[in-house]
Steps between C-alpha positions, in 0.01 A plus 500: 500500500454443875271713720788694647635601160149581382441729798836676443416538133157654578662724765756621242221577252316693764816697597577581139137605447530735802820654359327542166215678672743742675664572177164559329408728791809704428392581148552837334347681197664544160436745218383203289166414649235676711352161604800295615795546726839340465610246761742213541265238640575264204854445635397264786239343273764417248769387753244295690367347175854407396545321832154363565362447146191634328268400788727698740488803269121492497491469881728798542290712258181397681645589842611847369157571362311381809723699732447805285127463523502440875739783594438761230158409361427608149448833330391351163228252598755222474584564134855603597543185711371280221737665254787460742428129531468446127822690416700343784403153393560577129852615593597240755354176361662505156833605650490224762379234263778568254764517775394164634602341169815724458665541829781726396556875510418516130187304572403745777556796260301335225217408739487862634486629142217258410310590819542872431371468145199293622425752771515799266264327251269412788506861614384619157221247469369517856511877511311544176253220525459435874630742755413838342154384386432362847629818661287716268192296577553537876562872491275609215790603275580459133804463284514872443544561873776237524676639198468853645662394826794350310523798263532735802813308591630417151374747234585260216214270608175570324347157437532136609794406269706802614413415865637153440808634322587781742369381833417127542797361313771733631383475863483122497835459314665728757341314795586150373856598393584652840351202685682256282833673541472516876405130499810410303721704726377352832375155428822304538603698808189415700387170349754290684401605855133487404528150361654382825189620683267292280711180532 
């Protein structure tokens, strides 16, 4: 890869990261979680990853998170930003790595499904064992307070397993499904002109 191509590739990653930031900025709440909003920032991460590879996907995610911190700051002592990075990479990297070995529409679909499953599992584990405990430590809360906030939104939630079943899993399945569907719909239409830019 010559220096000109490398510069164009880095520029593309930065541009896609900026688009991801704008889409994350345009998030909106759902009745599935009091802690997370739905956005479509995974679309440029996936498209950029399909084009630039796993390193490109990581660069796009990093740019998105850094821009968010610079322009919006944090309202969660960076726990939200950490979770966004973990879930974005858990979604994009498996999808991109699978697609690199199976460059067909079926391969893209399979990669997105694998990435979605990895991301949902990551959401379960990180929320229970990392993000919520860290959040509770920072703000002097406990599990009863977290469960209470979720229960106020979804009455069926009364403990950690029901929080996973009725909030964490549905929210992340919805988010990953919508982002994957949009990626499949627009990837081919915009990948050709974008590839010409990086050549």
